[in-house]
Every structure is written in C-alpha cells, then in structure tokens.
A tleap script that builds the chain and sets N, CA, C and O, in Angstrom:
source leaprc.protein.ff14SB
mol = sequence {
  NMET ALA ASP ILE THR ILE GLN ILE SER GLU
  GLU ASP LEU LYS GLY VAL MET GLN ALA TYR
  GLN THR LEU GLN ASN PHE LEU GLU LYS ILE
  ALA SER PRO ASN GLU LEU TYR ARG ALA GLU
  PHE LEU GLU GLY LEU ARG GLU ALA GLN ALA
  GLU VAL GLN LYS GLY GLN THR SER GLU VAL
  GLU ASN PHE ALA ASP PHE ILE CLEU
}
set mol.1.N position { 0.940 -1.445 0.276 }
set mol.1.CA position { -0.038 -0.151 0.095 }
set mol.1.C position { 0.936 1.102 -0.246 }
set mol.1.O position { 2.162 1.070 -0.142 }
set mol.2.N position { 0.232 2.110 -0.632 }
set mol.2.CA position { 1.224 3.037 -0.682 }
set mol.2.C position { 1.109 4.436 0.280 }
set mol.2.O position { -0.025 4.580 0.738 }
set mol.3.N position { 2.456 5.899 0.817 }
set mol.3.CA position { 1.300 6.339 1.829 }
set mol.3.C position { 1.129 7.499 1.417 }
set mol.3.O position { 2.088 7.853 0.732 }
set mol.4.N position { 0.294 8.318 1.523 }
set mol.4.CA position { -0.708 8.666 1.217 }
set mol.4.C position { -1.399 9.760 2.297 }
set mol.4.O position { -2.218 9.347 3.118 }
set mol.5.N position { -0.945 11.454 2.233 }
set mol.5.CA position { -0.852 12.378 2.593 }
set mol.5.C position { -1.705 13.049 2.850 }
set mol.5.O position { -2.152 13.842 2.021 }
set mol.6.N position { -2.418 12.889 4.641 }
set mol.6.CA position { -4.008 13.925 3.964 }
set mol.6.C position { -3.862 14.474 4.909 }
set mol.6.O position { -3.789 13.945 6.018 }
set mol.7.N position { -3.720 16.708 4.458 }
set mol.7.CA position { -4.225 17.265 5.398 }
set mol.7.C position { -5.721 17.492 5.248 }
set mol.7.O position { -6.387 17.161 4.267 }
set mol.8.N position { -6.317 18.308 6.719 }
set mol.8.CA position { -7.821 18.219 6.522 }
set mol.8.C position { -7.518 20.014 7.676 }
set mol.8.O position { -7.309 19.872 8.881 }
set mol.9.N position { -7.544 21.157 7.187 }
set mol.9.CA position { -8.134 22.242 8.272 }
set mol.9.C position { -8.537 22.031 8.937 }
set mol.9.O position { -9.225 21.011 8.949 }
set mol.10.N position { -8.419 22.825 9.987 }
set mol.10.CA position { -9.378 22.840 11.804 }
set mol.10.C position { -10.846 23.080 11.352 }
set mol.10.O position { -11.618 22.303 11.915 }
set mol.11.N position { -11.378 23.852 10.581 }
set mol.11.CA position { -12.868 24.400 10.155 }
set mol.11.C position { -12.940 23.221 9.173 }
set mol.11.O position { -14.092 22.931 8.848 }
set mol.12.N position { -12.084 22.570 8.696 }
set mol.12.CA position { -12.458 21.114 7.700 }
set mol.12.C position { -12.998 20.360 8.974 }
set mol.12.O position { -14.199 20.214 9.199 }
set mol.13.N position { -12.152 19.974 9.651 }
set mol.13.CA position { -12.606 18.485 10.994 }
set mol.13.C position { -13.777 19.687 11.360 }
set mol.13.O position { -14.820 19.700 10.705 }
set mol.14.N position { -13.646 20.249 11.966 }
set mol.14.CA position { -15.191 20.997 12.501 }
set mol.14.C position { -15.448 19.968 11.731 }
set mol.14.O position { -15.046 18.820 11.925 }
set mol.15.N position { -16.274 20.430 10.637 }
set mol.15.CA position { -17.606 20.098 10.038 }
set mol.15.C position { -17.641 18.149 9.535 }
set mol.15.O position { -18.543 17.581 8.919 }
set mol.16.N position { -16.284 17.508 10.090 }
set mol.16.CA position { -16.834 15.991 9.671 }
set mol.16.C position { -16.835 16.154 11.347 }
set mol.16.O position { -17.698 15.377 11.755 }
set mol.17.N position { -16.283 16.777 12.349 }
set mol.17.CA position { -17.247 15.947 13.376 }
set mol.17.C position { -18.017 16.531 13.915 }
set mol.17.O position { -18.175 16.396 15.128 }
set mol.18.N position { -18.920 17.575 12.995 }
set mol.18.CA position { -20.457 17.998 13.349 }
set mol.18.C position { -21.543 17.052 12.442 }
set mol.18.O position { -22.516 16.409 12.833 }
set mol.19.N position { -20.948 17.238 10.982 }
set mol.19.CA position { -20.935 15.834 10.737 }
set mol.19.C position { -21.596 14.258 11.280 }
set mol.19.O position { -22.724 13.778 11.172 }
set mol.20.N position { -20.610 13.855 11.757 }
set mol.20.CA position { -20.182 13.236 13.023 }
set mol.20.C position { -22.119 12.860 13.669 }
set mol.20.O position { -22.945 11.977 13.437 }
set mol.21.N position { -22.077 14.126 14.538 }
set mol.21.CA position { -22.173 14.167 15.860 }
set mol.21.C position { -23.772 14.164 14.864 }
set mol.21.O position { -24.639 13.926 15.705 }
set mol.22.N position { -24.443 14.325 13.498 }
set mol.22.CA position { -25.553 14.786 13.881 }
set mol.22.C position { -25.333 12.944 13.061 }
set mol.22.O position { -26.155 12.309 13.720 }
set mol.23.N position { -24.862 12.203 12.330 }
set mol.23.CA position { -25.269 11.262 12.703 }
set mol.23.C position { -25.791 10.202 13.371 }
set mol.23.O position { -26.739 9.437 13.195 }
set mol.24.N position { -24.447 10.432 14.649 }
set mol.24.CA position { -24.378 9.926 15.799 }
set mol.24.C position { -26.087 10.272 16.849 }
set mol.24.O position { -26.472 9.500 17.727 }
set mol.25.N position { -26.862 11.613 16.431 }
set mol.25.CA position { -28.178 11.812 16.353 }
set mol.25.C position { -29.215 10.934 15.915 }
set mol.25.O position { -30.397 10.673 16.144 }
set mol.26.N position { -28.575 10.704 15.426 }
set mol.26.CA position { -29.286 10.616 14.274 }
set mol.26.C position { -29.950 8.697 15.027 }
set mol.26.O position { -30.953 8.264 15.593 }
set mol.27.N position { -28.605 8.151 14.529 }
set mol.27.CA position { -28.189 6.155 14.717 }
set mol.27.C position { -29.106 5.821 16.363 }
set mol.27.O position { -29.828 4.883 16.702 }
set mol.28.N position { -28.485 7.527 17.355 }
set mol.28.CA position { -29.261 7.304 18.614 }
set mol.28.C position { -31.268 6.722 18.764 }
set mol.28.O position { -31.944 5.972 19.468 }
set mol.29.N position { -31.456 7.641 17.632 }
set mol.29.CA position { -33.716 7.980 18.049 }
set mol.29.C position { -33.378 6.245 17.007 }
set mol.29.O position { -33.711 5.293 17.713 }
set mol.30.N position { -33.016 5.944 16.080 }
set mol.30.CA position { -33.147 4.263 16.070 }
set mol.30.C position { -32.749 3.341 16.498 }
set mol.30.O position { -33.563 2.437 16.312 }
set mol.31.N position { -31.775 2.967 17.080 }
set mol.31.CA position { -30.865 2.044 17.728 }
set mol.31.C position { -29.893 2.319 18.922 }
set mol.31.O position { -29.230 3.302 18.590 }
set mol.32.N position { -29.714 2.118 19.506 }
set mol.32.CA position { -29.345 1.450 20.328 }
set mol.32.C position { -28.079 1.369 20.275 }
set mol.32.O position { -27.756 0.226 19.951 }
set mol.33.N position { -26.986 2.206 20.481 }
set mol.33.CA position { -25.813 1.392 20.264 }
set mol.33.C position { -24.937 0.015 20.627 }
set mol.33.O position { -23.887 -0.322 20.080 }
set mol.34.N position { -25.342 -0.392 21.240 }
set mol.34.CA position { -25.258 -1.829 21.783 }
set mol.34.C position { -25.866 -3.095 20.426 }
set mol.34.O position { -25.728 -4.297 20.201 }
set mol.35.N position { -26.469 -2.085 19.893 }
set mol.35.CA position { -26.898 -3.408 19.271 }
set mol.35.C position { -26.301 -2.959 17.728 }
set mol.35.O position { -26.332 -3.446 16.598 }
set mol.36.N position { -25.751 -1.760 18.360 }
set mol.36.CA position { -25.177 -1.315 16.683 }
set mol.36.C position { -22.958 -1.519 16.953 }
set mol.36.O position { -22.116 -1.637 16.063 }
set mol.37.N position { -22.787 -1.485 18.163 }
set mol.37.CA position { -20.789 -1.091 18.015 }
set mol.37.C position { -20.964 -2.786 19.187 }
set mol.37.O position { -21.978 -3.355 19.591 }
set mol.38.N position { -19.250 -3.157 19.422 }
set mol.38.CA position { -19.400 -4.265 20.493 }
set mol.38.C position { -19.106 -2.826 21.822 }
set mol.38.O position { -19.222 -1.602 21.879 }
set mol.39.N position { -18.650 -4.040 22.759 }
set mol.39.CA position { -18.736 -3.139 23.627 }
set mol.39.C position { -17.480 -3.255 24.095 }
set mol.39.O position { -17.150 -3.571 25.238 }
set mol.40.N position { -16.744 -2.974 23.123 }
set mol.40.CA position { -14.895 -2.794 23.140 }
set mol.40.C position { -14.401 -2.113 21.786 }
set mol.40.O position { -13.272 -1.752 21.455 }
set mol.41.N position { -15.801 -2.049 21.015 }
set mol.41.CA position { -15.406 -0.501 20.196 }
set mol.41.C position { -16.051 0.661 21.007 }
set mol.41.O position { -15.502 1.747 20.819 }
set mol.42.N position { -17.297 0.657 22.030 }
set mol.42.CA position { -17.815 1.855 22.679 }
set mol.42.C position { -16.971 2.200 23.832 }
set mol.42.O position { -17.179 3.237 24.461 }
set mol.43.N position { -15.953 1.316 24.166 }
set mol.43.CA position { -14.720 1.443 25.174 }
set mol.43.C position { -13.794 2.295 24.759 }
set mol.43.O position { -13.271 2.822 25.741 }
set mol.44.N position { -13.525 2.525 24.153 }
set mol.44.CA position { -12.274 3.189 23.082 }
set mol.44.C position { -13.029 3.803 22.597 }
set mol.44.O position { -14.016 3.097 22.802 }
set mol.45.N position { -13.486 4.881 21.911 }
set mol.45.CA position { -14.449 5.350 21.828 }
set mol.45.C position { -14.907 6.247 23.683 }
set mol.45.O position { -14.688 7.306 24.270 }
set mol.46.N position { -15.070 5.949 23.733 }
set mol.46.CA position { -15.027 6.660 25.278 }
set mol.46.C position { -14.603 7.108 25.560 }
set mol.46.O position { -14.842 8.255 25.939 }
set mol.47.N position { -12.735 5.966 25.601 }
set mol.47.CA position { -12.081 6.728 26.059 }
set mol.47.C position { -10.780 7.905 25.016 }
set mol.47.O position { -9.850 8.559 25.488 }
set mol.48.N position { -11.231 7.790 23.480 }
set mol.48.CA position { -11.228 8.243 22.406 }
set mol.48.C position { -11.619 9.628 23.241 }
set mol.48.O position { -10.778 10.255 23.885 }
set mol.49.N position { -13.265 10.083 23.119 }
set mol.49.CA position { -13.375 11.102 23.612 }
set mol.49.C position { -12.869 11.400 24.673 }
set mol.49.O position { -12.271 12.373 24.212 }
set mol.50.N position { -12.553 11.403 25.836 }
set mol.50.CA position { -12.235 11.905 26.826 }
set mol.50.C position { -10.662 12.077 26.767 }
set mol.50.O position { -10.252 12.797 27.677 }
set mol.51.N position { -9.576 11.541 25.827 }
set mol.51.CA position { -7.839 12.466 25.192 }
set mol.51.C position { -8.286 13.463 24.486 }
set mol.51.O position { -7.649 14.485 24.744 }
set mol.52.N position { -9.264 13.645 23.555 }
set mol.52.CA position { -9.543 14.986 23.259 }
set mol.52.C position { -10.014 16.000 23.648 }
set mol.52.O position { -9.712 17.117 23.229 }
set mol.53.N position { -11.161 15.644 24.867 }
set mol.53.CA position { -11.333 16.929 25.806 }
set mol.53.C position { -10.100 17.679 26.285 }
set mol.53.O position { -9.726 18.851 26.321 }
set mol.54.N position { -9.392 15.871 26.818 }
set mol.54.CA position { -8.575 16.239 27.320 }
set mol.54.C position { -7.084 17.198 26.750 }
set mol.54.O position { -6.112 17.767 27.246 }
set mol.55.N position { -7.615 16.948 25.544 }
set mol.55.CA position { -6.003 17.797 24.441 }
set mol.55.C position { -5.005 16.749 24.170 }
set mol.55.O position { -4.023 16.873 23.438 }
set mol.56.N position { -5.375 15.651 24.869 }
set mol.56.CA position { -4.190 14.857 24.565 }
set mol.56.C position { -4.126 13.833 23.202 }
set mol.56.O position { -4.033 12.619 23.385 }
set mol.57.N position { -4.174 14.334 21.985 }
set mol.57.CA position { -4.532 13.908 20.742 }
set mol.57.C position { -2.454 14.390 20.366 }
set mol.57.O position { -1.644 14.823 21.186 }
set mol.58.N position { -2.283 14.149 19.229 }
set mol.58.CA position { -1.002 14.514 18.377 }
set mol.58.C position { -0.509 14.302 17.460 }
set mol.58.O position { -0.028 13.175 17.583 }
set mol.59.N position { -0.182 14.888 16.049 }
set mol.59.CA position { -0.511 15.058 15.393 }
set mol.59.C position { 0.416 13.344 14.559 }
set mol.59.O position { 1.387 12.656 14.873 }
set mol.60.N position { -0.491 13.334 13.563 }
set mol.60.CA position { -0.368 11.918 12.779 }
set mol.60.C position { 0.812 11.638 11.806 }
set mol.60.O position { 0.235 11.830 10.736 }
set mol.61.N position { 2.568 11.186 11.360 }
set mol.61.CA position { 2.387 11.118 10.572 }
set mol.61.C position { 2.306 10.088 9.175 }
set mol.61.O position { 2.210 10.311 7.968 }
set mol.62.N position { 2.373 9.180 9.791 }
set mol.62.CA position { 1.833 8.109 8.519 }
set mol.62.C position { 1.188 6.866 9.202 }
set mol.62.O position { 0.924 6.659 10.386 }
set mol.63.N position { 1.083 6.402 8.522 }
set mol.63.CA position { -0.470 5.074 9.442 }
set mol.63.C position { -0.244 3.570 9.848 }
set mol.63.O position { -0.791 2.468 9.888 }
set mol.64.N position { 1.192 4.403 10.184 }
set mol.64.CA position { 1.427 3.279 10.785 }
set mol.64.C position { 1.979 4.034 12.456 }
set mol.64.O position { 2.280 3.647 13.585 }
set mol.65.N position { 1.875 5.104 11.810 }
set mol.65.CA position { 1.576 5.981 13.749 }
set mol.65.C position { 0.640 6.577 14.494 }
set mol.65.O position { 0.489 7.304 15.476 }
set mol.66.N position { -0.327 5.590 13.076 }
set mol.66.CA position { -1.743 6.186 13.580 }
set mol.66.C position { -2.393 4.700 14.347 }
set mol.66.O position { -3.401 4.701 15.054 }
set mol.67.N position { -1.505 3.387 13.998 }
set mol.67.CA position { -2.758 2.581 14.644 }
set mol.67.C position { -1.463 1.697 15.788 }
set mol.67.O position { -1.550 0.513 16.113 }
set mol.68.N position { -0.438 2.574 16.183 }
set mol.68.CA position { 0.059 2.183 17.104 }
set mol.68.C position { -0.648 2.242 18.461 }
set mol.68.O position { -0.089 1.807 19.468 }
savepdb mol mol.pdb
quit
C-alpha cells in the first residue's frame, strides 16, 4: 500500500465532527449503540473522546503511527 498524506484544516475537521455528531444523533434515535457496536468499540470510543477533551492528541505522520 502506498503512503498517502491527508491534510485537513481545523475548520474542515470541525465540519467532519459536526457531521459525525449529526449521524450519531440520528442513529441514537433509531437504534441502541449496544445494537450497532461491540462493547470494546464503545469503550475505546469513550476513551478517545476523553483524550480529545483533555487535549491528549498528537499529530499523525503516517498510517503506522496512527494504528500504534
């Protein structure tokens, strides 16, 4: 697989996050998260949201860094 670089502005990232939130709100109305996702995924999502809120994020240089 070839390396690719994705750059997104902070404004565009906010738009992506708003779209995600909209989709999440819609799905919550029609299905329980327990029906859509495994428990491990939900726990990881909660951990990731907590890290973002605390500012515990880092820039990803490549895909290998992303999955570590």
